[in-house]
C-alpha positions as CSV (number, residue, x, y, z in Angstrom):
1,M,-6.5,31.7,13.2
2,K,-4.4,30.4,16.0
3,K,-5.0,31.6,19.5
4,F,-3.2,34.7,20.4
5,L,-1.8,33.1,23.6
6,M,1.5,31.5,22.7
7,S,4.9,31.1,24.2
8,A,6.9,33.6,22.1
9,F,6.7,35.9,19.2
10,I,9.4,36.9,16.8
11,L,8.7,40.4,15.9
12,A,10.7,43.0,13.9
13,A,9.4,46.5,13.7
14,T,10.2,50.2,13.9
15,I,8.5,52.5,16.3
16,S,8.7,56.2,17.0
17,Y,9.8,57.3,20.4
18,G,9.6,61.1,20.4
19,A,11.8,62.4,17.7
20,V,13.9,59.2,17.7
21,E,13.0,56.0,15.8
22,V,14.0,52.8,17.6
23,E,14.4,49.6,15.6
24,Y,14.0,46.5,17.7
25,E,13.7,42.8,17.5
26,D,12.0,40.6,20.1
27,F,14.6,38.3,21.6
28,S,12.1,36.6,24.0
29,S,12.9,33.1,22.4
30,K,16.7,33.5,22.6
31,E,19.2,33.4,25.4
32,P,19.2,36.2,27.9
33,I,21.4,39.1,27.1
34,I,22.7,42.3,28.8
35,Q,21.3,45.3,27.1
36,Q,23.6,48.4,27.5
37,G,22.9,52.1,27.3
38,L,26.6,53.0,26.8
39,K,26.2,55.0,23.7
40,Q,23.4,57.1,25.0
41,A,25.1,57.5,28.3
42,K,28.2,59.1,26.7
43,E,25.8,61.5,24.9
44,N,23.8,62.1,28.1
45,I,20.5,61.3,26.4
46,K,17.5,59.1,27.1
47,T,18.0,55.4,26.7
48,T,15.2,53.1,25.5
49,F,15.4,49.4,26.0
50,V,13.4,46.6,24.5
51,Y,11.8,44.7,27.4
52,N,12.5,41.0,27.8
53,E,11.9,39.5,31.3
54,N,15.1,37.4,31.0
55,D,17.5,40.2,30.1
56,M,19.6,42.4,32.4
57,Y,19.8,46.2,31.6
58,R,23.1,48.0,32.2
59,I,22.5,51.6,33.3
60,Y,25.1,54.2,33.8
61,A,24.7,56.7,36.6
62,R,26.8,59.6,37.8
63,A,27.6,61.0,41.3
64,G,25.6,64.2,41.9
65,F,23.1,63.3,39.2
66,I,19.8,61.3,39.1
67,T,19.0,58.6,36.7
68,T,15.2,58.1,36.3
69,I,13.8,54.8,35.2
70,Y,10.3,55.2,33.8
71,L,8.0,52.1,34.2
72,N,5.0,51.4,32.1
73,P,1.7,53.1,33.3
74,D,0.0,49.6,33.6
75,E,2.2,48.4,36.4
76,K,2.9,49.2,40.0
77,V,6.1,48.4,42.0
78,I,5.5,45.6,44.6
79,Y,9.2,44.8,45.4
80,L,12.5,46.6,45.1
81,A,16.0,45.7,46.3
82,G,19.5,47.0,45.6
83,G,22.7,45.2,46.2
84,D,24.5,48.3,47.7
85,T,22.1,50.7,49.4
86,A,24.8,52.3,51.5
87,R,26.5,54.0,48.5
88,W,23.5,54.3,46.3
89,V,20.2,56.2,46.7
90,I,17.3,54.3,45.2
91,D,13.8,55.7,45.5
92,V,10.3,55.1,44.0
93,G,8.0,57.8,43.0
94,S,5.3,58.6,40.4
95,T,4.8,61.2,37.7
96,G,2.2,62.2,35.1
97,S,2.9,61.8,31.4
98,N,1.1,61.7,28.1
99,K,0.5,58.0,28.8
100,G,-1.1,58.8,32.1
101,Q,0.2,58.3,35.7
102,Q,3.3,56.1,35.9
103,Q,5.8,55.1,38.5
104,I,9.5,55.9,38.4
105,V,12.6,54.5,40.1
106,A,15.3,57.2,40.8
107,V,18.9,56.1,41.1
108,K,21.9,58.2,42.4
109,P,25.4,57.0,43.4
110,F,27.5,58.7,46.0
111,F,30.8,57.9,44.4
112,P,32.2,57.3,40.9
113,S,33.4,53.9,39.7
114,I,31.1,51.9,41.9
115,K,28.8,49.1,40.7
116,T,25.8,47.2,42.1
117,N,22.6,45.5,40.9
118,L,19.0,46.4,41.3
119,V,15.9,44.3,41.2
120,V,12.5,45.8,40.5
121,N,9.4,43.6,40.6
122,T,6.0,45.1,39.6
123,D,2.6,43.5,39.4
124,K,3.1,42.9,35.7
125,R,6.9,42.5,35.1
126,S,10.3,41.9,36.6
127,Y,13.3,44.0,35.8
128,N,17.0,43.3,36.5
129,F,19.5,46.2,36.4
130,F,23.3,46.5,36.5
131,L,24.1,49.9,37.8
132,H,27.5,51.4,37.0
133,S,28.6,54.8,38.3
134,A,30.6,56.6,35.5
135,K,32.8,59.7,35.9
136,D,31.8,62.1,33.2
137,W,28.6,60.7,31.6
138,Y,25.4,58.9,32.5
139,N,21.9,57.8,31.4
140,P,19.6,60.6,32.6
141,A,16.4,58.8,31.7
142,V,15.6,55.2,30.9
143,T,12.4,54.0,29.3
144,F,11.1,50.7,27.8
145,V,9.2,49.5,24.8
146,Y,7.1,46.2,25.0
147,P,6.9,44.5,21.6
148,Q,5.3,41.4,23.1
149,D,2.5,43.4,24.7
150,E,2.0,45.4,21.5
151,K,1.7,42.2,19.5
152,L,-0.7,40.6,22.0
153,A,-2.9,43.8,21.9
154,K,-3.0,43.6,18.1
155,L,-3.8,40.0,18.1
156,Q,-6.6,40.5,20.6
157,V,-8.1,43.3,18.4
158,M,-7.8,41.0,15.3
159,E,-9.6,38.1,17.1
160,M,-12.3,40.4,18.4
161,E,-12.9,41.7,14.9
162,E,-13.0,38.1,13.5
163,Q,-15.5,37.1,16.3
164,S,-17.8,40.1,15.6
165,T,-20.5,39.5,12.9
166,P,-22.6,42.5,11.9
167,I,-26.4,41.9,12.1
168,N,-29.1,43.9,10.6
169,I,-31.3,44.1,13.7
170,E,-34.1,45.9,11.9
171,N,-34.8,43.0,9.6
172,L,-34.8,39.9,11.9
173,H,-37.0,36.9,11.2
174,Y,-37.8,34.1,13.7
175,D,-40.0,32.0,11.6
176,Y,-38.2,28.7,12.2
177,K,-39.3,25.6,14.0
178,W,-37.6,22.4,15.1
179,K,-38.2,19.6,17.5
180,K,-36.9,20.4,21.0
181,T,-34.8,17.5,22.4
182,K,-32.7,16.8,25.5
183,D,-29.5,16.8,23.4
184,K,-27.0,19.3,24.6
185,W,-26.5,20.5,21.0
186,C,-30.2,21.2,20.4
187,P,-30.6,24.8,19.3
188,E,-32.1,27.5,21.6
189,Q,-32.9,30.0,18.9
190,V,-32.8,30.3,15.1
191,F,-33.3,33.5,13.1
192,D,-32.0,35.4,10.1
193,D,-31.5,39.0,9.2
194,G,-32.4,38.7,5.5
195,K,-28.8,37.7,4.5
196,Q,-27.4,35.5,7.2
197,T,-28.9,32.7,9.4
198,F,-27.9,32.4,13.1
199,I,-28.3,29.3,15.2
200,L,-27.8,29.8,19.0
201,M,-26.4,26.7,20.8
202,P,-26.9,25.9,24.5
203,E,-24.3,26.9,27.1
204,K,-23.5,23.3,27.8
205,V,-22.4,22.6,24.3
206,N,-18.6,22.2,23.7
207,S,-16.2,21.7,20.8
208,D,-16.6,17.9,21.2
209,S,-20.4,18.0,20.9
210,L,-20.9,20.3,18.0
211,P,-23.2,19.0,15.3
212,V,-22.6,19.3,11.5
213,L,-24.9,21.6,9.6
214,L,-26.5,20.5,6.3
215,I,-28.9,22.3,4.1
216,K,-31.5,20.6,1.8
217,D,-31.5,21.5,-1.8
218,E,-34.9,23.1,-2.7
219,Q,-35.1,21.3,-6.1
220,T,-33.9,17.8,-5.2
221,G,-34.4,17.6,-1.5
222,K,-30.9,16.2,-1.1
223,S,-28.8,17.3,1.9
224,A,-25.3,18.7,1.7
225,I,-22.9,20.3,4.2
226,V,-22.9,24.0,4.0
227,R,-20.1,26.3,4.9
228,H,-20.7,27.8,8.3
229,R,-18.7,28.9,11.4
230,Y,-19.1,28.6,15.1
231,N,-18.2,31.3,17.6
232,P,-17.6,29.8,21.0
233,H,-17.9,33.2,22.7
234,T,-21.3,34.0,21.3
235,R,-22.4,30.4,20.9
236,F,-23.7,31.1,17.4
237,F,-23.5,29.0,14.2
238,V,-23.4,31.7,11.5
239,V,-24.4,30.8,7.9
240,D,-23.8,33.4,5.2
241,R,-27.0,32.6,3.4
242,L,-30.7,31.8,4.0
243,F,-32.2,28.4,3.8
244,E,-35.7,26.8,3.8
245,Q,-34.7,23.6,5.7
246,G,-31.6,22.6,7.4
247,I,-30.3,19.6,9.4
248,L,-28.1,19.5,12.5
249,Q,-26.4,16.1,12.6
250,Y,-24.4,14.6,15.4
251,G,-23.5,11.0,14.8
252,K,-26.7,9.2,13.7
253,K,-29.0,11.7,15.4
254,T,-30.4,14.7,13.6
255,I,-32.5,17.8,14.3
256,E,-34.4,19.3,11.4
257,I,-34.8,23.1,11.2
258,K,-37.7,24.3,9.0
259,R,-38.5,27.8,7.9
260,K,-42.3,28.6,8.2
261,G,-44.2,27.7,5.1
262,S,-41.2,25.9,3.4
263,F,-41.7,22.9,1.2
264,I,-38.9,20.9,-0.2
265,K,-39.3,17.8,-2.3
266,N,-38.3,14.5,-0.8
267,P,-35.7,12.7,-2.9
268,K,-37.8,9.5,-2.7
269,D,-40.9,11.3,-3.9
270,Y,-42.1,10.5,-7.4
271,Y,-44.0,13.1,-9.4
272,P,-45.0,11.7,-12.8
273,V,-45.1,14.2,-15.7
274,R,-48.6,14.4,-17.3
């Protein structure tokens, strides 16, 4: 699986926001656009925008009324500036919600038919607003959905699930031996839980110095590459089976891992039948 850190995600989904379902598409890889809450403003209802750091959000306000912009609970305002602070009241506050404590930005114009812009920078995101004072309607509340963050969170959960390997800790066996060498890919520990075999690699090992794991056939003594996986976070080679003897090979160098009491025929040995 590719790493979850990537430049952009194209995502289409439908999410529930209260009693209203909002269908959105992530436009993070497209040209910036101006998202408008005109329809909701004429109905005097809450407006929900899809967040994209390159977009500008057009908000309609009304003299004598307050428009409240709700920021995500994971962010705090660190900078705020309005283009026309003489004819607009712009204030920052906080409120509790079912998401937890979150900051809000309150906006109120003194006159109708005036316009300005507002920049809000938080410790997580940057918002650009175009404020328009209408005569008879406005956006009373403005909220955001964050599809990129939701996608990243899902990918993080998926990666953690892939990285986790269940181990039967009540049935561990450490009966393995191998020659300790100064190679940075020499194992630190080998054990199994009755079903899987785990080989712990040193901290100094990296993706460029990982050996190949082979297992000797118990009947012929011949070695073959076995399917295994390496987790760089836990530093474990994980093999979904048990083996009597295995070989870690890096270039021409090898380290042989033997289970206690194991005996495997050497391919060159000759046992005449009597």
